[in-house]
N, C-alpha and C positions, 0 to 999 in steps of 0.2 A: 719462790715456786720451784718445787723439786722436779727435776727431769726424771722420767722413767729410765731405769737401768736397761742396759743392753740385754740382760738375761730375761727380764720381765717382758721386754718387747718380743723376743723370740718365743717366749711361752705363749703370749697372746696370739702371735701369728700361727703357732702350732695348733692352738685350740680353734682358731678360726678356720684353719685348713681342715681339721677333722670334722668340724661342724658342717662344712660345705660338702666334704667328700663322703662322709659316713652314710647319708641317706642313699646315695647312688650305689655304694658298695653293698649295703644291706639288700637293696632291691635286686642287684645283680646276682648275689649269692642265693637269694630266695627264688628268683625266677629262672636263672640260667645255670649257675654252677651247681647248686644242690640237686636239682632234677637230673642233671647230667651225671653227677657222681652216683646218685641213687639208682639211675638206670643201669650204670655199669655193674653195681653190686647186684641188682635184681637179675641181670642177665646171667649171673653165675649161680643162681639158686634154683630150687624146685618149687617156689612159691605158687600156690594154686588157689588163692583167695582167702578171705577172712581178714581179721585185724592184722595189718602188715607189721605194726610195731610190737606185736606179741612175739615176733621172731619164731613163729611156728613153721620153720622151714630149715633146710640145710643146704650147704654149698655143694654144687655138683660140678664145679669147674667149667670146662668148655663144652659140656654136653649139649647145651642149647644151640651153640654155634655149629656143632657137628650135625645136629638134627636139621638145622637151617640149610646147611650145604647139601644135605641129602634129599631135601624136599624139591621135587621137580618144579613146583610153582615158584620157588625162589629163583630158579634159573630163567623161567619165563619172564618174571618181573624184572630181573636184571637185564635181560636181553631187550625188553621194551624200553627200559631206562636208557640203555645204550643207544637205541634208535632215536629217542627224544634228544639226547645229548648231541648226536650227530646232526639232527635237523636244526637244533638250536645254534650250534657253533658254525656249521657249514651252510646253513640256510638262513636263519633269522639275521645273523650278524652281517654276512655279505650283502643280503638284500637290503637291510637297513642302511648299510653304508652306501650302496649304489643309489638308493632313493635320496639319501641325504646329500650325496655329492651332486646328483642331477639338480636338486633344488638349489643347493648352494651356488653352483656354477651357472644357474639359470638356463639349464639345457632343456627345461620344459616350461610351458606357460602355466599360469595359475598355480604356482608352487605352494602358496599358502593353503589352497583348497586341497591339493593332493596330500600335503602334510597332515591336515586335519583328518582326512578320510582314512589314511593309513594308520594313524595313531588311535583313531576312535575305538577300535575293538579292545584296546588295552585298558580302557576306562570302564568297560562293561563288566559286570560281575561274572566270574568264570562259571558259576552255577547257571546263570541265565544263558550264557553262550553255549554251555554243554547241552542244555535242554533244547535250545533252538536248533543246533546242528544235529542233535539226535532226531528231531522231527524232520529235518531236511533230508537226512540219509535213510529214514525209515522206508519200508516197502510201499507205504501209501503217502509218502511225503512229496514235497515239491520236485525233488530230483527225479523221481519216478514219472511224475506228470510231464516234466520237460522232455525227458528222453523218449517217452511214449509218443510224442509228436513226430519223432523221426524213426522210432523203432517200436511199432505197436506190440503190446504184450510184454515188453521189458519191465522188470521190477528190480528195484535196488535191494541187494542182499548183502551189502558191505558189512553192516553191523551184525549180521547173522552168520557170517562165514568166519570160522576161527582163524583161517589163514590170512584173511584180508581185513579183518575188523580193525587192526591197528592203523591201517592206511588213512581212513578218515580222521582218526585221532591226531596223527602226525600232521595232516593237512591243516586242521583247525589250530593246532599249536603254532604252526608256521604263520598262519593268517593272523592269529590273535596278538602275538608278541613281537612281530617284526617292527611295528611302529615304535615300540619302546627304544629299540636300538637306533632307529631313525632319529629320534629326538636327541639321544645321547651324542651321536656323531654330528648332527647338525649344530648342536650347541658348541661343540669343540671346533668345528670347521669355521664357525663365525668368529672365532678368536684369532684367525689368521690375519696377519697384516696384508692388505691388498698389494702393498708395494713389493712384498716377497714374490707373489705370484706374477706380478707385472714384470719384475726383474727376470724371472725364469722365462717368461714369454719373449722378452727383448733379447735374451741370450739364445733364442732359437729353440727352446724346449717345446715339444709338442704337448698336447693335452695329456696323453698317456705318460710321457716322461715327467711332467709336472706332478702327476698323481703318484707315480712310482718312486721318484727320487726326492720329492719335497714333502708331499702331504702325508703319505703312509708312514715314513720314518718318524715324522713329528707326532703321529697319532699312535705310536706303538704302545704307550702306556694306557691309552684309552681302549685300545683293542684288547689288551690283556684284562683290563677291568671288565669289559663286556663279556669276555670268555668266562671269567670267574662268575659273573652274574648268571650267565647262561647255564653253566655247570651246576651251580647251587640251585637255581630255579628248576632245572630238569630233574634233579634228584629229589626235590620236594613236590613234584607233580602229584596232585591228589584231587583237588576239588573239581577241576574240569573233567577229568576222566571219571570220577565218581558220579558226576551228574550225567555224563554222556553215555557211558557204557556200564558203570559199576564194576568194571573188570571183566565183564562177560563179552562174548559167549565163552563158556567153559573156562573162565578166568584167563583167556588168552590176551586180553588187553590190560591185565593187571600190571602195576608198577610197584616198586619197593615200598613206597609210602602206603599204597592201598593194600599191599600184602601184609604190611605191619598192622594196619587197621583191622583187616579181616582176622588176623591171628589174635589180636587183643580183644576184639569186641563182637565178633560174629561166631556163633556156635559156642563151643566150650572155650572160654577165654584162656589164653596161654600168655600171661604177662611176661614171664622170663624170656620166652622166645621172641616176643614182640620187642622187648628191650634189646635183645641181641641183634635183631634186624635194624633197630634204630642206631645202634653202635656201628654196625657195618656201614650204614649210610653216612655217618659222620666220618669214619675212617676213609671211605671211598672219596668223599668230598675233599678231605685234606690231601690225599694222594694226588688227585687230579689237579688241584690248585697248585701244589708244589711242582708238579710236572709242567704246568702252564707257565709258572714263573721261571722255571729252569730254561724252558724254550725261549722265553722272552729275553732272559739275560744272555743266552747264547747267540740268538739271531736278531733280536729286536734292536731298534734304534733307541734314541733318547729324545724326550720332549725338550 
């Protein structure tokens, strides 16, 4: 019986490796890498429709990016995305941790019930949530009926006022996604050894000292992960706002993703500029994530 040579064994391993890896690589290039590369190229052209591979267009450099930065609706959308990031990072994450900590330390009764109720909005379709809250804040909706019991003649105009229309959107985003971070923090808090917390208590540490010096440093990696999730999710905000306001009134509730959609598919389509907006979103995400990691490396603890 002839033993296989070392060379033939390595060749078989190499073939098996490529056989297993190649489908994933092909799917990645077809679904992610090629569209990203193609979007970069398209953002540098004056393509205006027609067969795209006929190459009936020319390169215009950074003209689309310059037009984007000169468009006032771009800055309105960017400002609204900044509001959403702030609400997500300094609203959803702290509230999610507070709720998770209260349930973990059994500071409230019926913890399982509150956990379910807080997380429940996250499993509902954002389109459904947007329509429900649009009805709630409408001039003839439940909010108007409730307030009229105390102030007759009052009518909700939040979604009609360009200066205040973003406030209900931010409230709904805070309400809807806080439960996601509650689950993330609660799952990681439950990995703590009870003996560690008991030792801190025996050493005389207060509840706040245990939280500040023991729990938070151990969760620094989890906190960074939630911040990255919050930033990426905030920059992708689309479906909830599309269903709730459509970017109105006067596009004052538009965000970058909705601005990109309007540029590409509403009115006269401008695919190169829409591609430029998408590239800006990608670069902004990368910059914010790098900044978050730098802050964590400088000030954060270690799990």
